[in-house]
N, C-alpha and C positions, 0 to 999 in steps of 0.2 A: 232764677236759670229751674228746670228741669232735672233733676240726678239725673244720668239716661242707668238701667236696669242690667246686674252683670251679665252677663256668656251661665250661661248652664251646660255642664260639663258632664256626663259620666264615664269615667274609664271601665273599662270592664276587663277584667281578668281570673284568675283565677285554670283548677287544673284542666288539661286538653283535657276532651273529653265529655269536660260536665253542665255543656251548655252553654255557652257561650255566641254561640253560630245562630240557634235562636234565640238570647237575648234579645241578640243584638235585630234581629227580626222582632219582632215582639215591639222593642221599641221605637224604630222604627213605624211600623206599625202607629204607633204611639205621638205619632208627627214628631221624633229624631232624629238630628240630620248625621247615618251615623258612619262611620270612620274607620272602614280596616287595613292594617298590614298597613299602616302611613311607615315611608322607613325613622328610625330613631334618634334618624345620624340628625335628621332636619326638628326636630320638634320645634326650637326653635322660631321656625319660620308656621310652621304648625300653628302657637304662641301667639306670635305677630297676625296672623289671618284672621282670628276665630275674634282677636279684642279689637281689631282694627274693620273689622270687615260689614257692612250697610246691608247685606243679605242676610235677610229671614231666618233663608238657612243654619248658619253659628249662631243662633241663636240659644237653641239646640243643638250638645253635640255628643253625640257616642264616639266613644274611640274605645274600640274595641285591639286587642292587643298582648301578647305573646309571656308566658314567668319570663320567658327573657328577656324579655323588653323590657318590660313592667316596673322596673327599680328605678330607667331613667327618667318614663316614663313621669312614673309619681313625679320623684325635681325636678326632672323640663316644667310640672303643672304647678309644683305647689307655690305657694307667693303672688301666686300670677291675680292681675283682678279680673276673677271670674270665681266663678260658683263652681267647687270640682268633688261631687262625689265619686267614691270606690265599686263598683261591684264585683262582687268576690264570689267567683260559685266554683262547691266543691263537693265530690258525692266519691263514694269511698272506691278503694280500689279498686275491687272485685265486682265493680256494678263498671268503673272507667274501662278493666279488659275486659267484659265486656260487650263494650256499646263498641270498642272496637277491633273487636276479633266478628261483631255481628255484622258491621260497614265495612272490612275490611278496606277501609282508611292507613294510612300513615302516622304514628306520631311521628309530633313535628323532633322532638329527638330525636330518632330516628335516622331523618329526615337529613341531617341536618352530622349524619354521625358523632352525636357527643353522649349514642348507646348504641350496646347493640342488642338488647333485648326489649321487649317492651314492658314487661315487671321491674328492668332495669330503669326505660326513662320511665316510670312512672315513679318507682323512689323519690326519680331525682331528681323530677320536677319537683315534686311536695317535699326535696329535704329545701328545697333552691328560692321556692313561695312564703317556708315556712317564718323565714327570715326579712319575710319582706309585708305579717299581717299585720295588725294590728288593730283597735275595738270601734274603732269609728268608723268600721267597711263596712257595708250591708254585704251578706257574706249568707247564701243559700245552698244549703244541701239540695242539690237535682235528685238523690240514689233512687228517692222514689215516688219522685215527682210528672206526675202528667200538668199536658205542654198549656190547659185550660184553669189550673192551678201555680204554673209558672208566669202563664202572663197576670193572673190576678193579686199575684202578690208584684209582680216588677208597675203592675197601674198604682196599687195602696203604696210605692214607696216614690213612684221616680213620676207621675204625676205632672203633666207642664200645668194645670193649676191650684197644683195643690199646693201649700206660702209651707218652707222649709221646717219642718221641727222636728220636734224629741216627738216619738212615736213609738210604744210599748202594746206587742200582740200577747194575751193573755193565749195559752192553751192549755188547756185536760189532754190527761193519754188515761189510755191505759199499763199499764206495766208486762203485762200478760203480748201487748201487740208490743211492744221497743218501743224504747224512748223516740223519740223525735233528735232526727241529729241537726235541726241548727235552734236548739236551746241556747240563749247568750246563758240564762239558769236555771238547775234542776231541783225543783222543788217538791219533796217525797210526803205525801200529807198521808201515807199507808198506818201509822199511828192511832191518827185519830179514830172516835169511835164509829165502826160502821152500820149503816145503813139497812145493808145488804143481807146479814144477819137477824132483822125485821124484818116477819113475812108481812107484815104490813102492807109495808115501809118498801118493800123488792122490788115488783113493778116494776115502778117509777124512779129517775135522775133530779138532779141539783136542780133542774130549770123545775122542779116540781115543787110549791113551799112546801109540801108537808115531811119531802128529806133538807128541803136550803134548811130552814125551821128545828129540824131532829139536827144535822152538822154545826153547827150556827147556835146554837142554844146552851152544848152537852163544854162544861167546864176547858176541859184539855184544848176548846177549836178558842173559845177564847181567850184566854194567857198567853197559845201557839198565835192569834191575827195580832195582839198586841206588841211582840214579842218581833212576828214578821211586820209588820207597818217602819218598826223604828229601823230595819233595817233595809229594808226598798224605801223610801225617805231621801234614805243617807245615802244607799247605792245608787239610785235615779237620775239624783242632782250631782254628783262624781260623773256620770255619762253623759250625764246631759255638756257636762260644764269641761269635757273632754274632746262632747266637739260628739257623737257616735248620735248619729243618725236616728236610729229604734234598734230596741230591744226586745226578746221573744224572752217570756219566762213561762217552763211547763212547769203544771202544773202536775203533780201524777198519784194516781190511785193504785187499785190490783187490776179494774175491771174498767178505770175511762169513765164510769157510769154515775157512780157520789158523791162521795169527799169528793176528788179531782174540781167535774163539773159545778159544789157549788164553790168552793177558795173560788175558784179560778169567774162565778159570777159577782162571789165580794168583791176582788182584785180590782174588777176589768168598771163596777159598779161606783169603786171610790180613787178607782182614778184616775176616767175618765173627766171628771172634775178639772185635774188639774193637766194633763195628758193628751194629745190624739191617743186617742186607746182602742185596739181594737179584741175580739175574741173568737175562739173556736175552740171547740166542743171533736175530739182527733175521732174518737170512740165510744160516744155518748149513740146510741139507740135508742130507738124510738121501739118498746113491748107492747106488742097486742094485752091490754091488758080483761081484766074478766069483768071487769065492770064495765066496760069500754063497747 
């Protein structure tokens, strides 16, 4: 007898103003049946409906909930006969404040008279959510995220055709341009020999063999890689065991061109044989070269 495939439910929550409505719209376009503002008191009825319904819409459900109701929904869904993922959206306080002032919408904690000012509402909501966040959630910081990139991330994590598995994103960046806000682990490689100071290598990046080989052949890099792989092997295995769906490793150097790109490329090629991996060079630029 064929085993019935488990229903898939994405619980969307996070800071108000961080993009829950946008995420719900994107997931709906991806084929998910979106349910918003469902009464938390009826969670047991919703679970029963999802589990027993023969309607194909309930095979993939995205359930959007507020910070206040999030813990109750999480408890109500936990342990049920369905695959549960949590999409947790965040943004900096300054960005959230700007978004509310721009749209002139009311924060939920103001509407419910829980708080008296927008600043207070943001602070209280952040404290409220901090008690329930854990490493198994897919966390996305939308502070500086364009909708196109937001959509790409959601498609990567929640594509209906994707096989659920632990996946890793390796992201290179330059500290001079700011750190990635959604990194789970940040690795600083500014101590490695810098190709920037080699005039003939300066116009190239870690995507070019001359720079890649320069960085990787250094004794400091070889010792660093040996120690780093030992740590990452253990950490990735533990995060996968814990049930985390996705892990982002950010590798930074000064400008995000040479050392960070090299190490990111190495780690991606090494771990793609073991895990579902992605890579992104956030600040790598195509420079105009004299020999071009």
